[in-house]
mmCIF file of the N, C-alpha and C atoms, coordinates in Angstrom:
data_MODEL
# 
_entry.id   MODEL 
# 
loop_
_atom_site.group_PDB 
_atom_site.id 
_atom_site.type_symbol 
_atom_site.label_atom_id 
_atom_site.label_alt_id 
_atom_site.label_comp_id 
_atom_site.label_asym_id 
_atom_site.label_entity_id 
_atom_site.label_seq_id 
_atom_site.pdbx_PDB_ins_code 
_atom_site.Cartn_x 
_atom_site.Cartn_y 
_atom_site.Cartn_z 
_atom_site.occupancy 
_atom_site.B_iso_or_equiv 
_atom_site.pdbx_formal_charge 
_atom_site.auth_seq_id 
_atom_site.auth_comp_id 
_atom_site.auth_asym_id 
_atom_site.auth_atom_id 
_atom_site.pdbx_PDB_model_num 
ATOM 1   N N  . MET A 1 1  ? -9.201  6.518   -8.226  1.00 0.00 ? 1  MET A N  1 
ATOM 2   C CA . MET A 1 1  ? -8.131  5.923   -8.246  1.00 0.00 ? 1  MET A CA 1 
ATOM 3   C C  . MET A 1 1  ? -6.992  6.723   -8.823  1.00 0.00 ? 1  MET A C  1 
ATOM 4   N N  . ASN A 1 2  ? -5.733  7.006   -8.176  1.00 0.00 ? 2  ASN A N  1 
ATOM 5   C CA . ASN A 1 2  ? -4.775  7.656   -8.872  1.00 0.00 ? 2  ASN A CA 1 
ATOM 6   C C  . ASN A 1 2  ? -4.146  6.882   -9.926  1.00 0.00 ? 2  ASN A C  1 
ATOM 7   N N  . ALA A 1 3  ? -3.677  7.647   -10.951 1.00 0.00 ? 3  ALA A N  1 
ATOM 8   C CA . ALA A 1 3  ? -2.997  7.138   -11.983 1.00 0.00 ? 3  ALA A CA 1 
ATOM 9   C C  . ALA A 1 3  ? -1.698  6.316   -11.711 1.00 0.00 ? 3  ALA A C  1 
ATOM 10  N N  . SER A 1 4  ? -1.007  7.095   -10.601 1.00 0.00 ? 4  SER A N  1 
ATOM 11  C CA . SER A 1 4  ? 0.291   6.439   -10.164 1.00 0.00 ? 4  SER A CA 1 
ATOM 12  C C  . SER A 1 4  ? 0.046   4.902   -9.306  1.00 0.00 ? 4  SER A C  1 
ATOM 13  N N  . VAL A 1 5  ? -1.181  4.969   -8.875  1.00 0.00 ? 5  VAL A N  1 
ATOM 14  C CA . VAL A 1 5  ? -1.458  3.819   -7.932  1.00 0.00 ? 5  VAL A CA 1 
ATOM 15  C C  . VAL A 1 5  ? -1.725  2.670   -9.060  1.00 0.00 ? 5  VAL A C  1 
ATOM 16  N N  . GLU A 1 6  ? -2.396  3.175   -10.244 1.00 0.00 ? 6  GLU A N  1 
ATOM 17  C CA . GLU A 1 6  ? -2.816  1.955   -11.413 1.00 0.00 ? 6  GLU A CA 1 
ATOM 18  C C  . GLU A 1 6  ? -1.537  1.403   -11.772 1.00 0.00 ? 6  GLU A C  1 
ATOM 19  N N  . THR A 1 7  ? -0.444  2.104   -11.738 1.00 0.00 ? 7  THR A N  1 
ATOM 20  C CA . THR A 1 7  ? 0.773   1.772   -12.507 1.00 0.00 ? 7  THR A CA 1 
ATOM 21  C C  . THR A 1 7  ? 1.485   0.900   -11.599 1.00 0.00 ? 7  THR A C  1 
ATOM 22  N N  . MET A 1 8  ? 1.157   0.802   -10.418 1.00 0.00 ? 8  MET A N  1 
ATOM 23  C CA . MET A 1 8  ? 1.901   -0.217  -9.398  1.00 0.00 ? 8  MET A CA 1 
ATOM 24  C C  . MET A 1 8  ? 1.646   -1.603  -9.479  1.00 0.00 ? 8  MET A C  1 
ATOM 25  N N  . SER A 1 9  ? 0.772   -2.074  -10.386 1.00 0.00 ? 9  SER A N  1 
ATOM 26  C CA . SER A 1 9  ? 0.347   -3.561  -10.424 1.00 0.00 ? 9  SER A CA 1 
ATOM 27  C C  . SER A 1 9  ? 1.585   -4.273  -10.642 1.00 0.00 ? 9  SER A C  1 
ATOM 28  N N  . LYS A 1 10 ? 2.478   -3.868  -11.454 1.00 0.00 ? 10 LYS A N  1 
ATOM 29  C CA . LYS A 1 10 ? 3.621   -4.880  -11.867 1.00 0.00 ? 10 LYS A CA 1 
ATOM 30  C C  . LYS A 1 10 ? 4.936   -4.141  -11.509 1.00 0.00 ? 10 LYS A C  1 
ATOM 31  N N  . LEU A 1 11 ? 5.309   -3.875  -10.190 1.00 0.00 ? 11 LEU A N  1 
ATOM 32  C CA . LEU A 1 11 ? 6.450   -3.390  -10.010 1.00 0.00 ? 11 LEU A CA 1 
ATOM 33  C C  . LEU A 1 11 ? 7.713   -4.270  -9.568  1.00 0.00 ? 11 LEU A C  1 
ATOM 34  N N  . PRO A 1 12 ? 8.877   -3.960  -10.162 1.00 0.00 ? 12 PRO A N  1 
ATOM 35  C CA . PRO A 1 12 ? 9.908   -4.923  -9.604  1.00 0.00 ? 12 PRO A CA 1 
ATOM 36  C C  . PRO A 1 12 ? 10.156  -4.869  -8.148  1.00 0.00 ? 12 PRO A C  1 
ATOM 37  N N  . PRO A 1 13 ? 10.922  -5.809  -7.588  1.00 0.00 ? 13 PRO A N  1 
ATOM 38  C CA . PRO A 1 13 ? 10.843  -5.800  -6.127  1.00 0.00 ? 13 PRO A CA 1 
ATOM 39  C C  . PRO A 1 13 ? 11.592  -4.397  -5.524  1.00 0.00 ? 13 PRO A C  1 
ATOM 40  N N  . GLU A 1 14 ? 12.576  -3.692  -6.212  1.00 0.00 ? 14 GLU A N  1 
ATOM 41  C CA . GLU A 1 14 ? 13.053  -2.752  -5.411  1.00 0.00 ? 14 GLU A CA 1 
ATOM 42  C C  . GLU A 1 14 ? 11.999  -1.552  -5.491  1.00 0.00 ? 14 GLU A C  1 
ATOM 43  N N  . GLN A 1 15 ? 11.222  -1.310  -6.453  1.00 0.00 ? 15 GLN A N  1 
ATOM 44  C CA . GLN A 1 15 ? 10.253  -0.358  -6.550  1.00 0.00 ? 15 GLN A CA 1 
ATOM 45  C C  . GLN A 1 15 ? 8.992   -0.606  -5.360  1.00 0.00 ? 15 GLN A C  1 
ATOM 46  N N  . SER A 1 16 ? 8.720   -1.843  -5.332  1.00 0.00 ? 16 SER A N  1 
ATOM 47  C CA . SER A 1 16 ? 7.700   -2.112  -4.311  1.00 0.00 ? 16 SER A CA 1 
ATOM 48  C C  . SER A 1 16 ? 8.168   -1.645  -2.789  1.00 0.00 ? 16 SER A C  1 
ATOM 49  N N  . ILE A 1 17 ? 9.406   -1.748  -2.632  1.00 0.00 ? 17 ILE A N  1 
ATOM 50  C CA . ILE A 1 17 ? 9.855   -1.140  -1.376  1.00 0.00 ? 17 ILE A CA 1 
ATOM 51  C C  . ILE A 1 17 ? 9.547   0.376   -1.246  1.00 0.00 ? 17 ILE A C  1 
ATOM 52  N N  . GLN A 1 18 ? 9.932   0.987   -2.216  1.00 0.00 ? 18 GLN A N  1 
ATOM 53  C CA . GLN A 1 18 ? 9.678   2.407   -2.298  1.00 0.00 ? 18 GLN A CA 1 
ATOM 54  C C  . GLN A 1 18 ? 8.297   2.819   -2.080  1.00 0.00 ? 18 GLN A C  1 
ATOM 55  N N  . THR A 1 19 ? 7.480   1.866   -3.014  1.00 0.00 ? 19 THR A N  1 
ATOM 56  C CA . THR A 1 19 ? 6.000   2.204   -2.858  1.00 0.00 ? 19 THR A CA 1 
ATOM 57  C C  . THR A 1 19 ? 5.426   1.877   -1.415  1.00 0.00 ? 19 THR A C  1 
ATOM 58  N N  . GLU A 1 20 ? 6.073   0.864   -0.644  1.00 0.00 ? 20 GLU A N  1 
ATOM 59  C CA . GLU A 1 20 ? 5.666   0.626   0.630   1.00 0.00 ? 20 GLU A CA 1 
ATOM 60  C C  . GLU A 1 20 ? 5.954   1.824   1.510   1.00 0.00 ? 20 GLU A C  1 
ATOM 61  N N  . ILE A 1 21 ? 7.132   2.327   1.259   1.00 0.00 ? 21 ILE A N  1 
ATOM 62  C CA . ILE A 1 21 ? 7.381   3.681   2.249   1.00 0.00 ? 21 ILE A CA 1 
ATOM 63  C C  . ILE A 1 21 ? 6.272   4.747   1.857   1.00 0.00 ? 21 ILE A C  1 
ATOM 64  N N  . LEU A 1 22 ? 6.009   4.833   0.645   1.00 0.00 ? 22 LEU A N  1 
ATOM 65  C CA . LEU A 1 22 ? 4.902   5.864   0.137   1.00 0.00 ? 22 LEU A CA 1 
ATOM 66  C C  . LEU A 1 22 ? 3.690   5.665   0.934   1.00 0.00 ? 22 LEU A C  1 
ATOM 67  N N  . GLY A 1 23 ? 3.338   4.405   0.895   1.00 0.00 ? 23 GLY A N  1 
ATOM 68  C CA . GLY A 1 23 ? 2.088   3.724   1.516   1.00 0.00 ? 23 GLY A CA 1 
ATOM 69  C C  . GLY A 1 23 ? 2.063   4.120   3.054   1.00 0.00 ? 23 GLY A C  1 
ATOM 70  N N  . GLU A 1 24 ? 3.201   3.886   3.755   1.00 0.00 ? 24 GLU A N  1 
ATOM 71  C CA . GLU A 1 24 ? 3.353   4.210   5.168   1.00 0.00 ? 24 GLU A CA 1 
ATOM 72  C C  . GLU A 1 24 ? 3.286   5.669   5.376   1.00 0.00 ? 24 GLU A C  1 
ATOM 73  N N  . TYR A 1 25 ? 3.915   6.546   4.428   1.00 0.00 ? 25 TYR A N  1 
ATOM 74  C CA . TYR A 1 25 ? 3.698   7.907   4.548   1.00 0.00 ? 25 TYR A CA 1 
ATOM 75  C C  . TYR A 1 25 ? 2.345   8.554   4.645   1.00 0.00 ? 25 TYR A C  1 
ATOM 76  N N  . TYR A 1 26 ? 1.714   8.057   3.475   1.00 0.00 ? 26 TYR A N  1 
ATOM 77  C CA . TYR A 1 26 ? 0.138   8.333   3.467   1.00 0.00 ? 26 TYR A CA 1 
ATOM 78  C C  . TYR A 1 26 ? -0.587  7.898   4.761   1.00 0.00 ? 26 TYR A C  1 
ATOM 79  N N  . PHE A 1 27 ? -0.280  6.712   5.126   1.00 0.00 ? 27 PHE A N  1 
ATOM 80  C CA . PHE A 1 27 ? -0.864  6.177   6.308   1.00 0.00 ? 27 PHE A CA 1 
ATOM 81  C C  . PHE A 1 27 ? -0.662  7.242   7.651   1.00 0.00 ? 27 PHE A C  1 
ATOM 82  N N  . ARG A 1 28 ? 0.407   7.566   7.752   1.00 0.00 ? 28 ARG A N  1 
ATOM 83  C CA . ARG A 1 28 ? 1.031   8.673   8.855   1.00 0.00 ? 28 ARG A CA 1 
ATOM 84  C C  . ARG A 1 28 ? 0.344   9.794   8.703   1.00 0.00 ? 28 ARG A C  1 
ATOM 85  N N  . LYS A 1 29 ? 0.150   10.291  7.483   1.00 0.00 ? 29 LYS A N  1 
ATOM 86  C CA . LYS A 1 29 ? -0.451  11.579  7.175   1.00 0.00 ? 29 LYS A CA 1 
ATOM 87  C C  . LYS A 1 29 ? -1.967  11.825  7.295   1.00 0.00 ? 29 LYS A C  1 
ATOM 88  N N  . ASN A 1 30 ? -2.636  10.239  7.669   1.00 0.00 ? 30 ASN A N  1 
ATOM 89  C CA . ASN A 1 30 ? -3.897  10.092  7.802   1.00 0.00 ? 30 ASN A CA 1 
ATOM 90  C C  . ASN A 1 30 ? -4.515  10.256  6.234   1.00 0.00 ? 30 ASN A C  1 
ATOM 91  N N  . LYS A 1 31 ? -3.826  10.076  5.361   1.00 0.00 ? 31 LYS A N  1 
ATOM 92  C CA . LYS A 1 31 ? -4.730  9.865   4.029   1.00 0.00 ? 31 LYS A CA 1 
ATOM 93  C C  . LYS A 1 31 ? -4.916  8.355   3.668   1.00 0.00 ? 31 LYS A C  1 
ATOM 94  N N  . LEU A 1 32 ? -5.879  7.929   4.461   1.00 0.00 ? 32 LEU A N  1 
ATOM 95  C CA . LEU A 1 32 ? -6.122  6.480   4.467   1.00 0.00 ? 32 LEU A CA 1 
ATOM 96  C C  . LEU A 1 32 ? -6.659  5.897   3.171   1.00 0.00 ? 32 LEU A C  1 
ATOM 97  N N  . ASN A 1 33 ? -7.280  6.568   2.442   1.00 0.00 ? 33 ASN A N  1 
ATOM 98  C CA . ASN A 1 33 ? -7.948  5.928   1.181   1.00 0.00 ? 33 ASN A CA 1 
ATOM 99  C C  . ASN A 1 33 ? -6.794  5.849   0.280   1.00 0.00 ? 33 ASN A C  1 
ATOM 100 N N  . THR A 1 34 ? -5.740  6.699   0.143   1.00 0.00 ? 34 THR A N  1 
ATOM 101 C CA . THR A 1 34 ? -4.661  6.550   -0.894  1.00 0.00 ? 34 THR A CA 1 
ATOM 102 C C  . THR A 1 34 ? -3.712  5.353   -0.303  1.00 0.00 ? 34 THR A C  1 
ATOM 103 N N  . ALA A 1 35 ? -3.529  5.315   1.041   1.00 0.00 ? 35 ALA A N  1 
ATOM 104 C CA . ALA A 1 35 ? -2.668  4.264   1.738   1.00 0.00 ? 35 ALA A CA 1 
ATOM 105 C C  . ALA A 1 35 ? -3.256  2.996   1.503   1.00 0.00 ? 35 ALA A C  1 
ATOM 106 N N  . LEU A 1 36 ? -4.679  2.800   1.542   1.00 0.00 ? 36 LEU A N  1 
ATOM 107 C CA . LEU A 1 36 ? -5.489  1.683   1.298   1.00 0.00 ? 36 LEU A CA 1 
ATOM 108 C C  . LEU A 1 36 ? -5.257  0.991   -0.160  1.00 0.00 ? 36 LEU A C  1 
ATOM 109 N N  . GLU A 1 37 ? -5.199  2.024   -1.010  1.00 0.00 ? 37 GLU A N  1 
ATOM 110 C CA . GLU A 1 37 ? -5.117  1.595   -2.444  1.00 0.00 ? 37 GLU A CA 1 
ATOM 111 C C  . GLU A 1 37 ? -3.620  1.173   -2.718  1.00 0.00 ? 37 GLU A C  1 
ATOM 112 N N  . ILE A 1 38 ? -2.758  1.801   -2.113  1.00 0.00 ? 38 ILE A N  1 
ATOM 113 C CA . ILE A 1 38 ? -1.423  1.277   -2.258  1.00 0.00 ? 38 ILE A CA 1 
ATOM 114 C C  . ILE A 1 38 ? -1.186  -0.094  -1.706  1.00 0.00 ? 38 ILE A C  1 
ATOM 115 N N  . PHE A 1 39 ? -1.601  -0.258  -0.588  1.00 0.00 ? 39 PHE A N  1 
ATOM 116 C CA . PHE A 1 39 ? -1.243  -1.587  0.215   1.00 0.00 ? 39 PHE A CA 1 
ATOM 117 C C  . PHE A 1 39 ? -2.150  -2.647  -0.308  1.00 0.00 ? 39 PHE A C  1 
ATOM 118 N N  . LEU A 1 40 ? -3.350  -2.519  -0.854  1.00 0.00 ? 40 LEU A N  1 
ATOM 119 C CA . LEU A 1 40 ? -4.053  -3.447  -1.486  1.00 0.00 ? 40 LEU A CA 1 
ATOM 120 C C  . LEU A 1 40 ? -3.210  -3.755  -2.777  1.00 0.00 ? 40 LEU A C  1 
ATOM 121 N N  . ARG A 1 41 ? -2.872  -2.881  -3.543  1.00 0.00 ? 41 ARG A N  1 
ATOM 122 C CA . ARG A 1 41 ? -1.944  -3.333  -4.731  1.00 0.00 ? 41 ARG A CA 1 
ATOM 123 C C  . ARG A 1 41 ? -0.720  -4.295  -4.422  1.00 0.00 ? 41 ARG A C  1 
ATOM 124 N N  . LEU A 1 42 ? -0.168  -3.828  -3.301  1.00 0.00 ? 42 LEU A N  1 
ATOM 125 C CA . LEU A 1 42 ? 1.023   -4.396  -2.892  1.00 0.00 ? 42 LEU A CA 1 
ATOM 126 C C  . LEU A 1 42 ? 0.717   -5.881  -2.237  1.00 0.00 ? 42 LEU A C  1 
ATOM 127 N N  . ASN A 1 43 ? -0.272  -6.044  -1.716  1.00 0.00 ? 43 ASN A N  1 
ATOM 128 C CA . ASN A 1 43 ? -0.832  -7.336  -1.059  1.00 0.00 ? 43 ASN A CA 1 
ATOM 129 C C  . ASN A 1 43 ? -1.313  -8.159  -2.243  1.00 0.00 ? 43 ASN A C  1 
ATOM 130 N N  . LYS A 1 44 ? -1.775  -7.598  -3.254  1.00 0.00 ? 44 LYS A N  1 
ATOM 131 C CA . LYS A 1 44 ? -2.127  -8.544  -4.516  1.00 0.00 ? 44 LYS A CA 1 
ATOM 132 C C  . LYS A 1 44 ? -0.684  -9.111  -5.174  1.00 0.00 ? 44 LYS A C  1 
ATOM 133 N N  . GLN A 1 45 ? 0.412   -8.241  -5.135  1.00 0.00 ? 45 GLN A N  1 
ATOM 134 C CA . GLN A 1 45 ? 1.625   -8.768  -5.717  1.00 0.00 ? 45 GLN A CA 1 
ATOM 135 C C  . GLN A 1 45 ? 2.290   -9.808  -4.731  1.00 0.00 ? 45 GLN A C  1 
ATOM 136 N N  . ASP A 1 46 ? 2.162   -9.603  -3.443  1.00 0.00 ? 46 ASP A N  1 
ATOM 137 C CA . ASP A 1 46 ? 3.018   -10.662 -2.471  1.00 0.00 ? 46 ASP A CA 1 
ATOM 138 C C  . ASP A 1 46 ? 1.830   -10.747 -1.252  1.00 0.00 ? 46 ASP A C  1 
ATOM 139 N N  . PRO A 1 47 ? 1.014   -11.665 -1.319  1.00 0.00 ? 47 PRO A N  1 
ATOM 140 C CA . PRO A 1 47 ? -0.033  -11.853 -0.302  1.00 0.00 ? 47 PRO A CA 1 
ATOM 141 C C  . PRO A 1 47 ? 0.487   -12.389 1.010   1.00 0.00 ? 47 PRO A C  1 
ATOM 142 N N  . TYR A 1 48 ? 1.842   -12.845 0.975   1.00 0.00 ? 48 TYR A N  1 
ATOM 143 C CA . TYR A 1 48 ? 2.419   -13.489 2.270   1.00 0.00 ? 48 TYR A CA 1 
ATOM 144 C C  . TYR A 1 48 ? 3.273   -12.498 3.003   1.00 0.00 ? 48 TYR A C  1 
ATOM 145 N N  . ARG A 1 49 ? 3.286   -11.126 2.542   1.00 0.00 ? 49 ARG A N  1 
ATOM 146 C CA . ARG A 1 49 ? 4.061   -10.122 3.393   1.00 0.00 ? 49 ARG A CA 1 
ATOM 147 C C  . ARG A 1 49 ? 3.254   -9.668  4.503   1.00 0.00 ? 49 ARG A C  1 
ATOM 148 N N  . TYR A 1 50 ? 3.772   -9.983  5.761   1.00 0.00 ? 50 TYR A N  1 
ATOM 149 C CA . TYR A 1 50 ? 3.014   -9.717  6.748   1.00 0.00 ? 50 TYR A CA 1 
ATOM 150 C C  . TYR A 1 50 ? 2.678   -8.167  7.119   1.00 0.00 ? 50 TYR A C  1 
ATOM 151 N N  . LYS A 1 51 ? 3.901   -7.426  6.645   1.00 0.00 ? 51 LYS A N  1 
ATOM 152 C CA . LYS A 1 51 ? 3.588   -6.036  6.919   1.00 0.00 ? 51 LYS A CA 1 
ATOM 153 C C  . LYS A 1 51 ? 2.431   -5.426  5.919   1.00 0.00 ? 51 LYS A C  1 
ATOM 154 N N  . TYR A 1 52 ? 2.325   -5.839  4.800   1.00 0.00 ? 52 TYR A N  1 
ATOM 155 C CA . TYR A 1 52 ? 1.153   -5.361  4.141   1.00 0.00 ? 52 TYR A CA 1 
ATOM 156 C C  . TYR A 1 52 ? -0.210  -5.657  4.741   1.00 0.00 ? 52 TYR A C  1 
ATOM 157 N N  . CYS A 1 53 ? -0.475  -6.737  5.286   1.00 0.00 ? 53 CYS A N  1 
ATOM 158 C CA . CYS A 1 53 ? -1.543  -6.965  5.992   1.00 0.00 ? 53 CYS A CA 1 
ATOM 159 C C  . CYS A 1 53 ? -1.701  -6.319  7.363   1.00 0.00 ? 53 CYS A C  1 
ATOM 160 N N  . TYR A 1 54 ? -0.584  -6.036  7.992   1.00 0.00 ? 54 TYR A N  1 
ATOM 161 C CA . TYR A 1 54 ? -0.545  -5.323  9.206   1.00 0.00 ? 54 TYR A CA 1 
ATOM 162 C C  . TYR A 1 54 ? -1.093  -3.997  8.960   1.00 0.00 ? 54 TYR A C  1 
ATOM 163 N N  . TYR A 1 55 ? -0.585  -3.322  7.895   1.00 0.00 ? 55 TYR A N  1 
ATOM 164 C CA . TYR A 1 55 ? -1.181  -1.874  7.526   1.00 0.00 ? 55 TYR A CA 1 
ATOM 165 C C  . TYR A 1 55 ? -2.678  -1.882  7.053   1.00 0.00 ? 55 TYR A C  1 
ATOM 166 N N  . LEU A 1 56 ? -2.944  -3.051  6.195   1.00 0.00 ? 56 LEU A N  1 
ATOM 167 C CA . LEU A 1 56 ? -4.264  -3.050  5.798   1.00 0.00 ? 56 LEU A CA 1 
ATOM 168 C C  . LEU A 1 56 ? -5.351  -3.130  6.899   1.00 0.00 ? 56 LEU A C  1 
ATOM 169 N N  . GLY A 1 57 ? -5.016  -3.921  8.058   1.00 0.00 ? 57 GLY A N  1 
ATOM 170 C CA . GLY A 1 57 ? -5.713  -3.963  9.255   1.00 0.00 ? 57 GLY A CA 1 
ATOM 171 C C  . GLY A 1 57 ? -5.935  -2.752  10.107  1.00 0.00 ? 57 GLY A C  1 
ATOM 172 N N  . LYS A 1 58 ? -4.835  -1.990  10.138  1.00 0.00 ? 58 LYS A N  1 
ATOM 173 C CA . LYS A 1 58 ? -4.854  -0.698  10.746  1.00 0.00 ? 58 LYS A CA 1 
ATOM 174 C C  . LYS A 1 58 ? -5.730  0.335   9.873   1.00 0.00 ? 58 LYS A C  1 
ATOM 175 N N  . ILE A 1 59 ? -5.479  0.156   8.801   1.00 0.00 ? 59 ILE A N  1 
ATOM 176 C CA . ILE A 1 59 ? -6.381  1.366   7.895   1.00 0.00 ? 59 ILE A CA 1 
ATOM 177 C C  . ILE A 1 59 ? -7.721  0.818   8.067   1.00 0.00 ? 59 ILE A C  1 
ATOM 178 N N  . TYR A 1 60 ? -8.142  -0.517  7.857   1.00 0.00 ? 60 TYR A N  1 
ATOM 179 C CA . TYR A 1 60 ? -9.619  -0.672  7.982   1.00 0.00 ? 60 TYR A CA 1 
ATOM 180 C C  . TYR A 1 60 ? -10.256 -0.452  9.244   1.00 0.00 ? 60 TYR A C  1 
ATOM 181 N N  . TYR A 1 61 ? -9.270  -0.560  10.450  1.00 0.00 ? 61 TYR A N  1 
ATOM 182 C CA . TYR A 1 61 ? -9.699  -0.320  11.667  1.00 0.00 ? 61 TYR A CA 1 
ATOM 183 C C  . TYR A 1 61 ? -10.011 1.309   11.890  1.00 0.00 ? 61 TYR A C  1 
ATOM 184 N N  . ARG A 1 62 ? -9.284  2.127   11.183  1.00 0.00 ? 62 ARG A N  1 
ATOM 185 C CA . ARG A 1 62 ? -9.290  3.655   11.252  1.00 0.00 ? 62 ARG A CA 1 
ATOM 186 C C  . ARG A 1 62 ? -10.609 4.028   10.400  1.00 0.00 ? 62 ARG A C  1 
ATOM 187 N N  . LEU A 1 63 ? -10.722 3.452   9.426   1.00 0.00 ? 63 LEU A N  1 
ATOM 188 C CA . LEU A 1 63 ? -11.965 3.809   8.549   1.00 0.00 ? 63 LEU A CA 1 
ATOM 189 C C  . LEU A 1 63 ? -13.235 3.383   9.169   1.00 0.00 ? 63 LEU A C  1 
# 
């Protein structure tokens, strides 16, 4: 697990948007394990965001 991913557990809302963009970037670059860690952390913060669940489903499908 990356140290930067560990620090994401308590992000303010504006930084969670930046983190979401970073997760999408890793997903598109096919770095699925890193994207998975990012979206799991974001999903723990806000489990009702549809977009996080959408990307988690796509990542699990590819893995």
